[in-house]
C-alpha positions in Angstrom: -45.8 8.7 -23.5 -42.8 8.6 -21.1 -39.7 10.1 -22.4 -35.9 9.1 -20.5 -33.0 11.7 -20.6 -29.6 10.2 -21.2 -26.4 11.9 -20.4 -23.5 10.8 -22.6 -19.9 11.2 -21.7 -17.1 9.9 -23.9 -14.1 8.6 -21.7 -11.6 9.8 -24.0 -12.6 13.5 -23.2 -14.4 13.9 -20.1 -15.2 17.6 -20.9 -17.6 16.7 -23.9 -21.3 15.7 -23.0 -24.5 15.4 -24.8 -28.3 15.1 -23.0 -30.5 13.3 -25.5 -33.9 12.4 -24.7 -35.8 9.0 -25.7 -39.3 7.9 -25.5 -40.0 4.7 -23.5 -40.3 2.3 -26.7 -37.2 3.4 -28.2 -34.3 0.7 -27.8 -30.9 0.6 -26.7 -30.1 -0.1 -30.3 -31.7 3.6 -30.8 -29.5 5.1 -28.0 -26.4 3.6 -29.9 -27.6 5.6 -33.6 -28.3 8.5 -31.3 -24.5 8.6 -29.8 -23.2 8.0 -33.2 -24.7 10.9 -34.5 -24.2 13.1 -31.7 -20.3 12.3 -31.3 -19.6 12.1 -35.1 -18.9 8.4 -34.8 -18.9 6.0 -37.8 -20.7 3.3 -36.8 -18.5 0.7 -38.4 -18.0 -1.5 -35.6 -19.8 -3.9 -32.8 -20.6 -2.1 -29.7 -22.6 -3.2 -26.5 -24.1 -1.8 -23.5 -23.5 -3.1 -19.8 -26.1 -2.2 -18.0 -24.2 -2.8 -14.4 -21.6 -0.5 -15.4 -19.1 -3.1 -15.8 -17.4 -3.3 -19.1 -17.5 -7.1 -20.5 -19.9 -8.4 -17.9 -21.5 -10.9 -20.1 -24.7 -10.8 -17.5 -25.5 -7.5 -18.3 -24.5 -7.2 -21.4 -27.1 -5.5 -24.5 -25.1 -5.9 -28.0 -25.5 -5.8 -31.5 -27.9 -8.1 -33.7 -24.3 -9.5 -35.2 -22.9 -10.1 -31.6 -23.5 -13.2 -29.1 -24.3 -10.8 -26.6 -26.5 -12.4 -23.9 -29.3 -9.5 -24.7 -30.1 -7.9 -27.8 -30.2 -4.1 -27.7 -32.4 -3.8 -30.3 -35.1 -5.9 -28.8 -34.5 -4.2 -25.2 -37.1 -1.1 -25.0 -36.0 1.9 -22.3 -38.9 1.4 -20.4 -38.4 -2.4 -20.0 -34.9 -2.4 -18.7 -35.6 -1.1 -15.3 -33.9 2.3 -15.8 -34.2 4.8 -13.0 -33.0 8.6 -12.2 -29.2 8.2 -11.7 -28.6 4.8 -12.9 -25.0 4.4 -14.7 -24.1 1.9 -17.4 -21.4 1.7 -19.9 -21.5 1.9 -23.6 -18.5 0.4 -25.6 -18.1 0.7 -29.2 -15.5 -0.8 -31.5 -14.2 -3.3 -29.1 -10.4 -3.1 -30.5 -10.1 0.5 -29.9 -12.5 0.0 -26.5 -14.5 3.2 -27.3 -16.1 3.7 -23.9 -18.8 6.1 -22.7 -20.2 6.8 -19.5 -24.0 7.0 -19.9 -26.5 8.4 -16.8 -30.1 8.5 -16.6 -30.8 12.1 -15.6 -34.4 12.3 -16.1 -38.4 11.6 -17.0 -40.8 13.5 -18.8 -43.7 13.6 -20.6 -43.3 13.4 -24.8 -44.5 16.1 -26.9 -46.3 15.3 -30.0 -44.6 17.8 -32.5 -41.1 16.6 -31.1 -39.2 14.2 -33.0 -37.4 11.6 -30.5 -34.7 11.1 -30.1 -33.4 14.3 -29.6 -30.2 16.4 -28.7 -31.5 18.5 -25.5 -27.7 19.5 -24.3 -24.7 19.6 -26.1 -21.5 21.0 -24.6 -17.7 20.8 -26.1 -16.5 19.6 -29.1 -16.8 15.8 -30.0 -13.3 13.9 -29.6 -12.0 12.0 -32.8 -12.8 8.6 -32.9 -9.2 7.7 -33.3 -6.4 9.9 -32.0 -4.1 10.9 -34.9 -1.0 9.4 -32.7 -0.3 7.0 -35.8 -0.3 9.8 -38.2 2.0 12.2 -36.2 4.6 9.1 -35.6 4.5 8.5 -39.4 5.2 12.1 -40.5 7.6 12.4 -37.7 9.5 9.5 -39.2 9.2 10.7 -42.6 11.0 14.2 -41.5 13.7 12.6 -39.8 14.4 10.5 -42.8 14.1 13.2 -45.1 16.7 15.4 -42.6 19.1 12.4 -42.9 19.5 13.0 -46.6 17.2 9.9 -47.3 14.4 10.4 -50.3 10.6 10.0 -49.5 9.8 6.7 -48.9 13.2 5.4 -48.6 14.5 3.5 -45.4 18.2 3.1 -44.2 17.6 -0.5 -43.2 20.3 -0.5 -40.9 19.0 2.1 -39.1 15.5 0.2 -38.7 17.6 -3.2 -37.1 19.6 -0.5 -34.9 18.4 0.2 -31.4 18.9 3.8 -30.8 19.6 5.4 -34.0 16.7 8.0 -34.2 18.7 11.0 -32.4 17.5 10.6 -28.3 14.7 13.1 -27.2 15.7 15.1 -24.2 12.8 14.5 -21.0 12.5 18.0 -19.5 13.6 17.7 -15.8 11.8 17.3 -13.0 11.4 20.4 -10.7 13.7 20.3 -7.8 10.2 19.4 -5.4 9.4 16.5 -7.7 12.9 15.5 -8.0 13.4 14.6 -4.2 9.7 13.1 -4.5 11.1 10.6 -7.2 13.9 9.7 -5.3 12.1 8.7 -2.3 10.2 6.7 -4.3 12.8 4.9 -6.2 14.3 4.1 -2.8 11.3 2.4 -1.8 11.1 0.5 -5.4 14.7 -0.6 -5.4 14.6 -2.3 -2.0 13.2 -5.6 -3.7 13.3 -7.7 -0.5 11.0 -4.9 1.4 7.9 -6.9 2.0 5.8 -3.5 1.3 6.0 -4.5 -2.0 5.3 -8.4 -1.7 2.3 -7.9 -4.0 -0.7 -10.7 -3.5 -1.4 -11.7 -7.0 -5.3 -11.8 -6.3 -5.7 -8.7 -4.3 -2.9 -6.6 -4.8 -2.4 -6.4 -1.1 0.9 -5.8 0.5 2.2 -6.7 3.9 4.5 -3.9 5.8 6.1 -3.5 8.7 4.8 -0.8 10.7 8.1 1.7 10.2 7.8 0.8 6.7 4.4 1.8 6.2 4.4 4.7 8.3 7.5 5.7 5.9 4.8 5.4 3.1 2.1 7.0 4.6 4.4 10.3 5.0 5.4 10.1 1.2 2.0 9.9 -0.2 0.6 12.9 1.8 3.5 14.7 0.4 3.1 13.4 -2.9 -0.9 14.6 -3.0 0.7 17.9 -1.4 2.6 18.0 -4.6 -0.2 17.0 -6.5 -2.8 19.4 -5.2 0.0 22.1 -6.3 0.4 21.0 -9.8 -2.0 18.6 -11.7 0.7 16.9 -13.5 2.6 15.8 -10.7 1.5 12.5 -10.6 2.1 11.8 -14.5 5.8 13.4 -14.4 6.6 11.2 -11.3 5.1 8.2 -12.9 7.1 8.8 -15.9 10.3 9.6 -14.0 10.2 6.3 -11.8 8.9 4.0 -14.3 5.9 2.9 -12.0 2.1 3.9 -11.5 2.3 6.4 -8.5 -1.4 6.7 -8.3 -2.2 3.2 -8.3 0.2 3.2 -5.2 -1.5 5.6 -3.5 -5.1 4.5 -4.1 -3.7 1.0 -2.5 -2.0 2.3 0.6 -4.9 2.9 2.3 -6.4 -0.9 2.1 -2.7 -1.8 3.3 -3.2 0.8 6.3 -6.5 -0.3 7.0 -5.8 -3.9 7.1 -2.8 -3.3 9.0 -5.1 -2.2 11.8 -4.1 1.8 11.2 -7.7 2.3 9.9 -7.5 6.6 11.4 -4.5 6.8 8.9 -6.3 4.9 6.5 -9.5 7.5 6.8 -7.2 10.4 6.7 -5.5 9.1 3.4 -8.4 8.2 1.6 -10.1 11.4 2.3 -6.9 13.7 1.1 -7.4 11.3 -2.1 -10.8 12.1 -2.8 -10.2 15.6 -2.4 -7.2 15.9 -4.5 -7.2 13.8 -7.2 -11.2 13.7 -7.1 -10.6 10.0 -7.6 -14.0 7.8 -8.2 -12.1 4.6 -7.1 -11.0 6.3 -3.6 -14.5 7.5 -3.1 -16.2 4.1 -3.6 -13.7 2.6 -1.3 -14.0 5.1 1.4 -16.8 4.2 3.4 -15.8 0.8 3.6 -12.5 2.6 5.4 -15.0 4.6 7.8 -16.6 1.6 8.8 -13.7 -0.1 9.6 -12.5 2.5 11.6 -15.5 2.2 13.6 -17.0 5.5 12.1 -20.3 3.8 11.1 -22.5 7.3 10.7 -20.0 8.6 8.6 -19.7 5.3 6.6 -23.9 5.5 6.2 -23.8 9.0 5.2 -21.2 8.8 2.4 -22.9 5.3 1.3 -26.2 7.5 0.9 -24.5 10.0 -1.1 -22.7 7.5 -3.4 -26.1 5.5 -3.9 -27.7 8.5 -4.8 -25.3 9.0 -7.5 -25.1 5.3 -8.6 -27.6 3.3 -6.9 -26.5 0.1 -8.2 -23.3 -0.1 -7.1 -22.5 -3.4 -5.7 -19.5 -2.4 -3.7 -21.2 0.6 -1.5 -24.3 -1.6 -1.4 -22.1 -4.4 0.3 -21.0 -1.6 2.8 -23.9 -0.2 3.7 -25.8 -3.3 4.1 -22.7 -4.3 6.8 -24.0 -1.1 8.4 -27.5 -1.7 8.5 -26.1 -5.3 10.3 -24.4 -3.7 12.7 -27.1 -1.4 13.6 -29.5 -4.4 13.9 -31.5 -4.0 10.6 -31.5 -7.5 9.7 -34.0 -6.7 6.7 -32.6 -3.9 5.4 -29.4 -5.9 5.3 -30.6 -8.7 3.3 -32.5 -6.0 1.3 -29.2 -4.8 0.2 -27.2 -7.8 -0.2 -29.6 -9.3 -2.8 -29.6 -5.9 -4.6 -25.7 -5.8 -4.4 -26.0 -9.6 -5.7 -27.8 -9.1 -8.5 -25.7 -5.8 -10.0 -22.2 -8.0 -9.1 -22.9 -10.2 -12.2 -19.6 -12.0 -13.2 -17.1 -10.0 -11.2 -16.6 -13.2 -9.1 -14.6 -11.9 -6.4 -17.4 -9.6 -5.8 -20.4 -11.9 -6.3 -19.1 -14.7 -4.2 -18.2 -12.5 -0.9 -21.8 -11.0 -1.1 -23.7 -14.7 -1.7 -21.7 -16.1 1.2 -22.7 -13.3 3.5 -26.1 -13.5 2.5 -26.2 -16.8 2.8 -24.9 -16.5 6.4 -27.4 -13.7 7.3 -30.1 -16.0 6.6 -28.8 -18.8 8.4 -28.4 -16.7 11.7 -31.9 -15.7 11.0 -33.2 -19.2 11.0 -33.8 -19.5 7.4 -31.6 -22.4 6.4 -33.6 -23.7 3.3 -33.4 -19.9 2.1 -29.6 -20.1 2.3 -29.3 -23.8 0.6 -31.6 -22.3 -2.0 -29.5 -19.3 -2.6 -26.2 -21.5 -2.7 -27.7 -24.0 -5.7 -29.0 -20.7 -7.2 -25.2 -19.6 -7.2 -24.1 -22.6 -8.2 -26.5 -23.0 -10.9 -25.6 -19.3 -12.1 -21.6 -19.8 -12.3 -22.0 -22.9 -14.3 -24.7 -21.6 -17.1 -22.3 -18.4 -17.3 -19.3 -21.1 -17.8 -21.3 -23.1 -20.4 -21.8 -20.3 -22.5 -18.4 -18.9 -22.4 -17.4 -22.8 -23.4 -20.0 -22.6 -26.3 -18.7 -19.2 -27.9 -15.1 -21.1 -28.0 -16.8 -24.5 -29.4 -16.2 -26.6 -25.8 -18.4 -28.9 -25.1 -20.6 -27.9 -21.8 -19.8 -28.9 -18.1 -21.7 -31.8 -16.6 -25.2 -31.3 -15.3 -24.9 -30.8 -11.7 -26.1 -33.8 -9.3 -28.7 -33.5 -6.8 -27.7 -35.3 -3.5 -26.5 -34.1 0.1 -24.1 -31.5 1.3 -21.0 -31.4 -0.6 -17.6 -31.2 1.6 -15.1 -28.7 0.9 -12.8 -31.2 -0.4 -15.2 -33.2 -2.2 -15.2 -33.1 -6.3 -17.0 -30.1 -7.3 -20.7 -31.3 -8.6 -20.4 -29.0 -11.8 -18.1 -31.5 -13.2 -15.0 -29.2 -13.3 -12.7 -31.7 -11.8 -11.4 -29.3 -9.0 -12.2 -29.4 -5.7 -15.6 -27.9 -4.3 -13.9 -25.2 -2.2 -11.8 -24.5 -5.5 -14.6 -24.3 -7.7 -18.0 -23.1 -7.2 -18.0 -22.7 -3.4 -15.9 -19.7 -4.7 -12.5 -19.9 -2.9 -11.1 -21.5 0.2 -11.2 -18.8 2.6 -11.6 -19.0 6.4 -14.7 -18.1 8.4 -13.2 -14.4 9.7 -12.9 -13.6 5.8 -16.5 -12.8 5.5 -17.1 -9.5 7.8 -20.8 -9.7 7.8 -20.9 -13.2 9.2 -18.5 -12.1 11.8 -20.5 -8.8 12.4 -23.3 -10.8 13.0 -21.8 -13.1 15.4 -19.8 -10.8 17.4 -21.8 -6.9 16.9 -20.1 -3.9 15.5 -16.6 -5.1 14.7 -13.3 -2.8 14.4 -12.5 -4.5 11.3 -15.9 -4.0 9.2 -15.4 -4.5 5.6 -11.5 -4.7 5.5 -11.8 -7.7 3.7 -14.2 -6.2 1.2 -12.0 -3.2 0.3 -9.1 -5.5 -0.8 -11.0 -6.3 -4.0 -9.7 -4.5 -7.0 -12.1 -5.9 -9.8 -13.7 -3.5 -12.1 -11.0 -0.8 -11.5 
């Protein structure tokens, strides 16, 4: 019998790790119980595993018997769910407090007759508490303040409860001069409300900025990263000082630069983000930035590194497919796109883009019938997913899809939603240039390859 070793890291304290060995006959429910024991959890809430590493994606949700998950964890044997070395997925316990744990397959072996499974083979760090003590600490602090104000234990001044600012203010420690200067520059960006740099697209969080403005942001971003390289708390201190998530702004800016055609600047800033912050998000986006800069060899190497660590990441699979197509390897591009489509689950922005481009590749290769079957399967998948959601909340299912001739973009959607087809199951009203693979296929290697793709922010 084969064994499977899993590494479990709680997201609330990534310095802690447990490696636990299971047999292939044990189930995901056994994994749940083992994690509970190994990390001193109370096993008093529901849980779920998400095998595509995207929390709350019902397509790959394996849950408790009492949950409404699509798959039952107690019926899912580890040897039958397609685990491979380096495969990553997420374990979520207690949906109220959202205790997430990163799980990764670290190896396979042969079971030993004298060993009882599961068993912990490696333990690093002390398990973090299931719940933080923040609420208790705040209650203790309140009691101490009341007592110091001459009130007895358990007594409260009602006027003080209702009045804003009765509690003595807590002075924030001043920023270091270097950070204060950076904070002042960041405030200058935020205070100019009419600046096009901060016109966020509600769907893709993308800004449109004048070249001079973006150059100012680029220099400021590099200065902020230099400060962060010297002080690991710099980003938190700056965010607190200006009331804005500086790390989010830093991660978005390389994409804005690439969309504006400044591909080399985008790669420079993206690489610096990976170097200084060790940002997983920035690292996953760097291959697309490299491809957009026409550095396909570098992009392909980085894709290979990322996929070696997480072989089912759909974004990286997509970029790898784009590179394969640009190199003329149509078979590999199609294979990568099909993998990416499978693991994208209900990340609809991601899935719709992949499906559109895969259909475009199939049609360009003279396989129009395969493309139509793919389109039909995607419409059916969306309808079934929506009906499961409607069933959970007590709504009737959408009507069955009608068979018939090809549907026009402005025709009513056949799923019965009442919306136009382009706004429903087709996946959005995008123009032809929105899909980098289609454009790449028509025109060879294009400078803006994969730029549209890196604008998607889902799963962050």
